Each structure stands twice: as C-alpha cells, then as structure tokens.
C-alpha positions as CSV (number, residue, x, y, z in Angstrom):
1,M,206.9,141.4,158.7
2,S,210.6,141.6,158.7
3,D,212.5,143.1,161.6
4,S,214.9,144.8,159.2
5,I,215.2,148.6,158.8
6,Q,215.5,149.8,155.2
7,F,218.0,152.4,154.3
8,T,219.3,153.8,151.0
9,Q,223.0,153.6,150.7
10,A,223.3,157.4,151.4
11,G,221.1,157.1,154.5
12,Y,223.2,154.2,155.8
13,D,226.5,156.0,155.1
14,K,225.1,159.1,157.0
15,L,224.3,156.8,160.0
16,V,227.8,155.3,160.0
17,A,229.3,158.8,159.9
18,E,227.1,159.9,162.8
19,L,228.1,156.9,164.8
20,G,231.8,157.5,164.1
21,D,231.5,161.2,165.2
22,L,229.7,160.2,168.4
23,K,232.3,157.7,169.3
24,S,235.4,159.6,168.3
25,T,234.5,163.2,169.1
26,K,231.3,163.8,171.0
27,R,231.7,161.0,173.6
28,K,235.3,162.2,174.5
29,A,234.1,165.8,174.7
30,A,231.2,164.8,177.0
31,V,233.5,162.7,179.2
32,D,236.0,165.6,179.4
33,R,233.2,168.1,180.3
34,L,231.9,165.7,183.0
35,A,235.4,165.4,184.5
36,R,235.9,169.1,184.6
37,A,232.5,169.6,186.2
38,R,233.2,166.9,188.8
39,S,236.4,168.7,189.8
40,M,234.5,171.8,190.7
41,G,233.4,170.5,194.1
42,D,230.0,170.0,195.6
43,L,228.1,167.8,193.0
44,S,224.6,168.3,194.6
45,E,224.5,172.0,193.6
46,N,226.7,171.8,190.5
47,S,224.5,172.5,187.5
48,E,227.4,172.0,185.1
49,Y,228.0,168.5,186.5
50,H,224.3,167.6,186.0
51,A,224.2,169.1,182.5
52,A,227.4,167.2,181.6
53,K,226.0,164.0,183.0
54,E,222.8,164.5,180.8
55,E,224.9,165.2,177.7
56,L,227.0,162.0,178.2
57,A,223.8,160.0,178.7
58,F,222.3,161.4,175.5
59,V,225.5,160.6,173.5
60,E,225.6,157.0,175.0
61,G,221.8,156.6,174.2
62,R,222.3,157.7,170.6
63,V,225.3,155.4,170.2
64,S,223.2,152.5,171.4
65,E,220.2,153.5,169.2
66,I,222.4,153.7,166.1
67,E,224.1,150.4,166.9
68,Q,220.7,148.7,167.2
69,M,219.5,150.2,163.9
70,M,222.7,149.1,162.2
71,R,222.2,145.5,163.4
72,K,218.8,145.5,161.7
73,A,219.8,147.6,158.7
74,E,219.1,146.5,155.2
75,V,220.6,148.7,152.5
76,I,218.2,148.9,149.5
77,A,219.4,149.9,146.1
78,S,216.8,150.2,143.4
79,Q,217.7,147.8,140.6
80,T,215.1,149.2,138.2
81,E,213.4,152.3,136.9
82,D,210.4,150.3,135.9
83,W,208.5,150.8,139.2
84,V,208.7,152.9,142.3
85,S,210.8,151.4,145.2
86,V,213.0,152.5,148.0
87,G,215.9,154.3,146.5
88,T,214.0,155.8,143.5
89,K,213.1,159.3,142.6
90,V,209.6,159.6,141.3
91,T,208.2,162.6,139.5
92,V,204.4,162.9,139.9
93,E,201.7,165.3,138.7
94,I,199.4,166.6,141.4
95,N,196.6,168.9,140.3
96,G,198.6,170.0,137.2
97,K,201.8,170.6,139.1
98,E,204.9,168.4,138.9
99,M,206.6,167.3,142.1
100,A,209.6,165.1,142.6
101,Y,210.0,162.8,145.6
102,E,212.7,160.5,146.8
103,I,211.4,157.3,148.3
104,V,213.6,156.4,151.3
105,G,213.7,154.3,154.5
106,E,211.7,155.3,157.5
107,F,214.6,156.8,159.4
108,E,215.7,158.9,156.4
109,A,212.4,160.6,155.7
110,D,212.3,164.4,155.6
111,P,209.1,165.7,154.0
112,T,210.6,169.3,153.9
113,K,213.2,167.9,151.4
114,N,210.6,165.8,149.5
115,R,212.2,162.6,151.0
116,L,209.2,160.3,151.7
117,S,209.3,157.2,153.8
118,A,208.3,154.0,152.0
119,T,206.1,153.4,155.1
120,S,204.3,156.7,154.9
121,P,200.8,156.8,153.4
122,I,202.0,158.4,150.2
123,G,205.2,156.3,150.0
124,K,203.1,153.1,150.5
125,A,200.7,154.1,147.8
126,L,203.5,154.8,145.3
127,I,205.6,151.7,145.9
128,G,205.3,149.2,143.1
129,K,203.6,151.7,140.7
130,E,204.8,152.4,137.2
131,V,205.0,155.4,134.8
132,N,201.6,156.6,133.8
133,D,199.9,154.9,136.8
134,E,197.4,157.1,138.7
135,V,197.1,156.6,142.4
136,K,194.4,158.1,144.6
137,I,195.8,158.8,148.1
138,A,193.9,159.9,151.1
139,V,195.8,162.8,152.8
140,P,194.5,165.2,155.5
141,A,193.4,167.6,152.7
142,G,191.2,164.9,151.1
143,M,191.7,162.5,148.2
144,I,194.5,163.5,145.8
145,T,195.4,161.8,142.6
146,Y,199.1,161.3,141.8
147,K,200.0,160.5,138.2
148,I,203.5,159.0,137.9
149,L,205.4,160.8,135.2
150,K,209.0,159.6,135.7
151,I,211.0,157.1,137.8
152,A,214.7,157.3,138.2
153,K,217.2,155.3,140.3
154,N,218.8,157.4,142.9
C-alpha cells in the first residue's frame, strides 16, 4: 500500500490555507500571548502562561502535522464520470430515496455534509462502480443496497 495521502484539489487547497494561517497569524498570536504572560511574573502560578504555552504547542503540533501530510499528499482529480472514484459526486438510491455523496480523501471526510472517505466502508464499496450497479454494503443498521444513479466529476 502506498504511503500517499489522497486529497481532492479543494481539500488540498484548504490544507494549504490552514497552514498559511497557522504560520502567519496564529503562531505569532500565540508567541505574543506567551511573551505577555511571561512578563506577568511568577511562572509557577501563572495560569495564563501555562495556557499560552499549551496554545503555542498546539499550533506548532498542527503545523508539523500538516507539513507531514503535505509531504505525502497526492491530489486526485477524477478524470472520468464512468465510475466512482475520489473526486466524484455519486447519486445513489437507498430504499427508494436518493442521496448524493462526494467521495473524498480520508482527511476531508465529513459524513454530516455527505462527504465520504474513499477508505470508509461505504466509500470502499462504491469505488470503481458504474451507473446502474447495485452494491450491498454492511452498515451498523444491517445490509443496505445502494443503486448508483449518477456519477459526476467534482
């Protein structure tokens, strides 16, 4: 298995923007807060100092995490609407109801917005399928049949 981390272009762009914000704005704010708290005197009982230190550690940790993801990032752009892949929107019929899902990379998934990871059970089952294919997927509620109605590049 590849060490790459798949992203849609939009997901990758969002990650780049977050990194830029962390480096240009949030890191400076955290350093300034720490400096102000340090100037308040006794550090052992200075809760603001400890909170500022934790905030800076969080920012630095997130910067490091994003930089590691970006080194392994593989931007996937669907080249076809013939089958389901990362970067496609797929409309399915489930028990007579239509649902639309966007298949995205693992770190972009948000089930509340119908953004499914290609590595999730439903995403894995849909990948590579074509319009009119029926897929039975085991979910916590039991076996559900998904019929693919439409596939669109995102």
